[in-house]
C-alpha positions in Angstrom: 0.0 0.0 0.0 1.2 3.5 -0.8 0.7 5.6 2.3 -1.7 8.4 1.9 -0.4 11.9 2.3 -1.0 13.6 5.7 -2.7 16.3 3.7 -5.6 13.8 3.5 -6.1 14.4 7.3 -8.0 17.5 6.4 -10.9 15.4 5.2 -10.9 13.3 8.4 -11.7 14.0 12.0 -8.3 13.1 13.5 -4.9 11.5 12.9 -6.0 8.4 14.8 -9.0 8.0 12.4 -6.7 8.4 9.4 -4.3 5.8 10.9 -7.2 3.4 11.6 -8.5 3.6 8.1 -5.0 3.2 6.6 -4.2 0.2 8.8 -7.6 -1.4 8.1 -6.9 -1.1 4.4 -3.5 -2.7 4.8 -5.0 -5.6 6.7 -7.8 -6.1 4.1 -5.4 -6.0 1.2 -3.1 -8.5 2.8 -0.2 -6.0 3.1 -0.3 -6.7 6.8 -0.8 -10.4 6.8 -2.6 -12.8 9.2 -0.6 -13.4 12.4 2.0 -10.8 11.5 3.4 -8.7 14.4 2.8 -5.0 13.8 5.8 -2.8 14.1 4.2 0.4 15.4 7.3 2.6 14.8 7.7 1.4 11.3 4.0 1.8 10.6 4.0 5.4 12.0 7.0 6.2 9.8 5.2 4.8 6.7 2.0 6.8 7.5 4.1 10.0 8.3 2.6 10.1 11.8 3.9 9.8 15.4 3.3 6.5 17.2 0.6 8.1 19.4 -2.2 8.1 16.8 -1.0 4.7 15.6 -1.4 3.2 19.1 -4.9 4.7 19.4 -5.8 3.4 16.0 -4.7 -0.1 17.0 -6.9 0.1 20.1 -9.9 0.8 17.9 -8.9 -2.1 15.5 -8.5 -4.4 18.5 -12.1 -3.6 19.6 -13.2 -4.4 16.1 -11.5 -7.8 16.2 -9.0 -7.1 13.4 -5.9 -7.1 15.6 -4.9 -8.8 18.8 -2.7 -7.5 21.6 -0.5 -10.1 23.4 1.0 -8.9 26.6 4.8 -8.8 26.5 4.9 -9.5 22.8 3.0 -6.7 21.0 0.1 -6.3 18.6 -0.6 -8.8 15.9 -3.0 -9.0 12.9 -5.7 -11.5 13.8 -5.2 -15.0 12.7 -8.3 -17.0 12.0 -9.0 -20.7 12.5 -11.7 -22.5 10.5 -13.9 -22.5 13.6 -13.5 -18.7 13.8 -14.5 -18.4 10.2 -17.5 -20.7 10.6 -18.7 -18.7 13.6 -18.4 -15.4 11.7 -20.4 -16.8 8.8 -23.1 -18.0 11.2 -23.3 -14.6 12.8 -23.4 -13.0 9.4 -26.2 -15.4 8.2 -28.3 -14.8 11.2 -27.9 -11.0 11.2 -28.4 -10.5 7.4 -31.5 -12.8 7.5 -33.0 -10.5 10.2 -31.9 -7.5 8.1 -33.6 -8.9 5.0 -36.8 -9.4 6.9 -36.7 -5.9 8.4 -35.9 -4.4 5.0 -38.8 -6.2 3.3 -41.2 -4.6 5.7 -39.7 -1.1 5.5 -38.5 -0.4 1.9 -40.1 2.2 -0.2 -40.9 1.6 -3.9 -37.8 3.7 -4.8 -35.6 1.5 -2.5 -37.0 -1.7 -4.0 -36.1 -0.5 -7.5 -32.6 0.4 -6.3 -32.1 -3.0 -4.8 -33.3 -4.8 -8.0 -30.9 -2.6 -10.1 -28.0 -3.6 -7.8 -28.9 -7.3 -8.2 -29.0 -7.0 -12.0 -25.7 -5.2 -12.0 -24.2 -8.2 -10.3 -25.0 -10.3 -13.4 -23.0 -7.9 -15.6 -19.5 -7.9 -14.3 -16.2 -8.4 -16.2 -13.9 -9.3 -13.3 -13.9 -10.8 -9.8 -12.7 -7.5 -8.4 -15.7 -5.7 -9.9 -18.0 -8.4 -8.6 -16.6 -8.1 -5.1 -17.2 -4.3 -5.1 -20.8 -4.6 -6.3 -21.5 -7.6 -4.1 -20.5 -5.6 -1.0 -22.6 -2.7 -2.1 -25.7 -5.0 -2.6 -25.4 -6.6 0.9 -24.7 -3.3 2.6 -27.7 -1.7 1.0 -30.0 -4.4 2.4 -28.7 -3.7 5.9 -29.1 0.1 5.3 -32.7 -0.5 4.3 -33.2 -2.5 7.6 -32.6 0.8 9.4 -30.6 -0.6 12.4 -27.4 0.8 13.7 -26.6 -2.4 15.6 -27.0 -4.5 12.4 -24.8 -2.1 10.4 -22.1 -2.4 13.1 -22.2 -6.2 12.9 -22.3 -6.1 9.1 -19.2 -3.9 8.9 -17.2 -6.4 11.0 -18.3 -9.5 9.1 -17.8 -8.1 5.7 -14.4 -6.7 6.5 -13.5 -10.2 7.7 -14.7 -11.7 4.5 -12.4 -9.4 2.5 -9.5 -10.5 4.7 -10.3 -14.1 4.0 -10.0 -13.6 0.3 -6.3 -12.8 0.8 -5.7 -15.6 3.3 -6.4 -18.6 1.1 -7.2 -17.4 -2.4 -7.0 -20.9 -3.9 -9.7 -22.4 -1.8 -11.7 -19.2 -0.9 -12.2 -17.7 -4.3 -14.3 -14.7 -5.2 -16.7 -15.7 -8.0 -19.8 -14.1 -9.4 -23.1 -15.6 -8.4 -26.7 -14.6 -8.8 -28.6 -12.3 -6.5 -31.8 -11.6 -8.4 -33.9 -14.3 -6.7 -32.8 -13.0 -3.3 -33.6 -9.4 -4.3 -37.0 -10.4 -5.5 -37.8 -12.2 -2.2 -36.9 -9.0 -0.3 -38.8 -6.6 -2.4 -41.9 -8.9 -2.2 -42.5 -7.4 1.2 -42.8 -10.8 2.8 -40.7 -10.8 5.9 -40.4 -14.6 6.4 -39.7 -15.2 2.7 -37.0 -12.5 2.7 -35.3 -13.9 5.8 -35.3 -17.5 4.5 -34.0 -16.4 1.1 -31.0 -14.7 2.8 -30.3 -17.6 5.1 -30.3 -20.0 2.1 -28.1 -17.6 0.2 -25.2 -17.2 2.6 -24.0 -20.1 4.8 -24.8 -23.1 2.4 -22.6 -21.6 -0.3 -19.6 -21.7 2.1 -20.0 -25.2 3.5 -17.8 -27.0 0.9 -15.1 -24.3 1.2 -15.1 -24.6 5.0 -14.5 -28.3 4.7 -11.6 -27.7 2.3 -10.1 -25.3 4.8 -10.6 -27.8 7.6 -9.0 -30.6 5.6 -6.0 -28.3 4.9 -5.5 -26.5 8.3 -7.3 -28.6 10.9 -7.5 -26.6 14.1 -4.4 -24.4 13.2 -4.7 -20.7 12.4 -4.8 -19.9 8.7 -1.7 -17.8 7.9 -1.1 -15.8 4.8 -0.2 -17.8 1.7 3.2 -16.8 0.3 4.0 -16.8 -3.4 5.8 -19.9 -4.7 
């Protein structure tokens, strides 16, 4: 990652907020890899900041579950086991199923048209990168339409984690286009139960085979960043 200029701090509330966003981006991209110890002085130098806002940013990221502080050893990027991943997916499935039901009851006609457009856009992508961007926008919009700050907070964590996983084991956790039109139609129908079931059927079952592949490869061990051959 190319560090942003401190001039960009003018658009943010504080140096710690800038550091938090920059470090989060580095974790998501894989520049800071799973299980890696974070050198706070080196990181501060790269971001052209002092270590004070970097320390504060890492405290925020620890609360978000993206880094882990080990007394006497330092701060490390979180390493995930297969059980961790499965638990996160179960939480995401439960939360987004609730969000889909709430959205179905609350959406205006304009919002329904917007969601259907996002679903159709997902069928017209030319790269996995484009799909991932539009996929995140689609699922985020459903949670926005559910109108729940708690759900949005949970969604932010689970989707950030999903993006980290793409970099952890790309060969067996691929990003690939898949349809969302049936799911969108269930939500815009206004039927709460139908929408919730459609979302539940959409998320976790699609990951079961990949979870088993991860379990076969890593067992109970943390999944660390794959290095180029």
